[in-house]
C-alpha positions in Angstrom: 0.0 0.0 0.0 1.4 3.3 -1.0 1.8 6.3 1.3 -0.9 8.2 -0.6 -3.3 5.3 -0.1 -2.5 5.1 3.6 -3.1 8.9 4.0 -6.4 8.7 2.1 -7.5 5.7 4.2 -6.6 7.5 7.4 -8.5 10.6 6.4 -11.5 8.5 5.4 -11.4 6.7 8.8 -11.1 10.1 10.5 -14.1 11.4 8.6 -16.1 8.2 9.3 -15.3 8.7 13.0 -16.4 12.3 12.9 -19.6 11.3 11.1 -20.4 8.7 13.7 -19.8 11.4 16.4 -22.2 13.8 14.7 -24.7 11.0 14.3 -24.4 10.2 18.0 -24.9 13.8 18.9 -28.0 14.0 16.6 -29.4 10.9 18.3 -28.9 12.5 21.7 -30.6 15.7 20.5 -33.4 13.7 19.1 -33.9 11.9 22.4 -33.7 15.2 24.3 -36.3 16.7 21.8 -38.6 13.7 22.3 -38.3 14.0 26.1 -38.9 17.7 26.0 -42.0 17.3 23.7 -43.4 14.6 26.0 -42.9 16.8 29.0 -44.5 19.7 27.2 -47.4 17.5 26.2 -47.9 16.4 29.8 -47.7 20.0 31.1 -50.1 21.2 28.5 -52.5 18.4 29.2 -52.4 19.1 33.0 -52.9 22.8 32.4 -55.9 22.2 30.1 -57.4 19.7 32.5 -57.1 22.3 35.3 -58.7 25.0 33.2 -61.5 22.7 32.1 -62.1 21.5 35.6 -62.3 25.0 36.9 -64.4 26.1 34.0 -66.8 23.2 34.5 -67.1 24.1 38.2 -67.9 27.7 37.2 -70.4 26.6 34.5 -71.9 24.0 36.9 -72.3 26.6 39.7 -73.8 29.1 37.2 -76.0 26.5 35.7 -77.2 25.4 39.1 -77.9 29.0 40.1 -79.7 29.6 36.8 -81.8 26.4 37.4 -82.9 27.9 40.7 -83.6 31.2 39.1 -85.6 29.5 36.3 -87.5 27.5 38.9 -88.3 30.6 41.0 -89.3 32.5 37.8 -91.5 29.7 36.8 -93.2 29.6 40.2 -93.5 33.4 40.3 -94.9 33.5 36.7 -97.5 30.9 37.6 -98.7 32.4 40.9 -102.4 33.4 40.6 -105.0 32.2 38.3 -103.4 33.1 35.0 -99.9 33.0 33.5 -98.0 35.9 32.1 -98.3 36.0 28.3 -96.0 38.1 26.2 -97.8 40.0 23.5 -96.6 39.7 19.9 -94.8 42.8 18.7 -94.3 44.2 15.2 -90.6 44.7 15.3 -88.0 44.5 12.6 -86.0 41.3 12.5 -82.3 41.7 13.4 -80.3 41.6 10.2 -76.9 42.3 11.6 -77.2 46.1 11.0 -77.3 48.6 13.9 -77.2 46.0 16.8 -77.2 48.7 19.5 -80.6 50.2 18.4 -82.1 46.7 18.0 -80.9 45.7 21.5 -82.3 48.9 23.0 -85.7 48.3 21.3 -85.7 44.7 22.6 -84.9 45.9 26.1 -87.7 48.5 26.0 -90.1 45.8 25.0 -88.9 43.5 27.8 -89.2 46.3 30.3 -92.7 47.3 29.2 -93.9 43.7 29.3 -92.0 42.7 32.4 -90.2 39.8 30.6 -88.2 37.6 32.9 -84.5 37.3 32.4 -84.8 33.6 31.6 -87.0 34.4 28.6 -85.2 37.4 27.0 -82.8 35.4 24.8 -85.4 33.0 23.6 -87.8 35.8 22.6 -85.0 37.9 21.0 -83.9 35.0 18.8 -87.4 34.9 17.4 -86.6 38.3 15.8 -83.5 37.1 14.0 -82.9 36.8 10.3 -81.6 33.4 9.3 -78.0 34.5 8.9 -78.0 35.9 12.4 -79.6 32.8 13.8 -76.6 30.9 12.5 -74.5 33.1 14.8 -76.8 32.2 17.7 -76.4 28.5 17.0 -72.6 29.0 17.0 -72.9 30.8 20.3 -74.9 28.0 21.8 -72.3 25.5 20.7 -69.6 27.5 22.5 -71.5 28.2 25.8 -73.8 26.0 27.9 -75.7 28.9 29.3 -76.5 32.1 27.4 -77.7 34.9 29.5 -79.0 38.2 28.1 -75.6 39.8 29.1 -73.7 37.2 27.2 -76.1 37.5 24.3 -75.7 41.3 24.0 -71.9 41.4 24.4 
């Protein structure tokens, strides 16, 4: 074997050794990355569970409170010989334009007819154009309870 061949072989072996070192470092980095990703996934899962658990508690408490309010409103509305009927009104349907005026008109109607809080959203949605009703359906899918305050945000 000539000197040139020996030098070439030596350089090739050195390069192969360096390549193996780089590959080993990449494997270590890959393992570290997988570990970090697994830790991040665990932390994120725990965080989301904590948020959802707290959110469910708040929603449950609100839902329970609203159930009580609905029950009391039902009892109050049925005291006496006749129930409270809400008259039909001739009001424009909400088409997405000028929501502040439309909400004000609805609130005036509710005040004049002593509409209970538990009925406001249901009555208001009767005066929605189809495109706005799609928004209401979206809102219902996002929230379990829709109060008048949430509805008019």
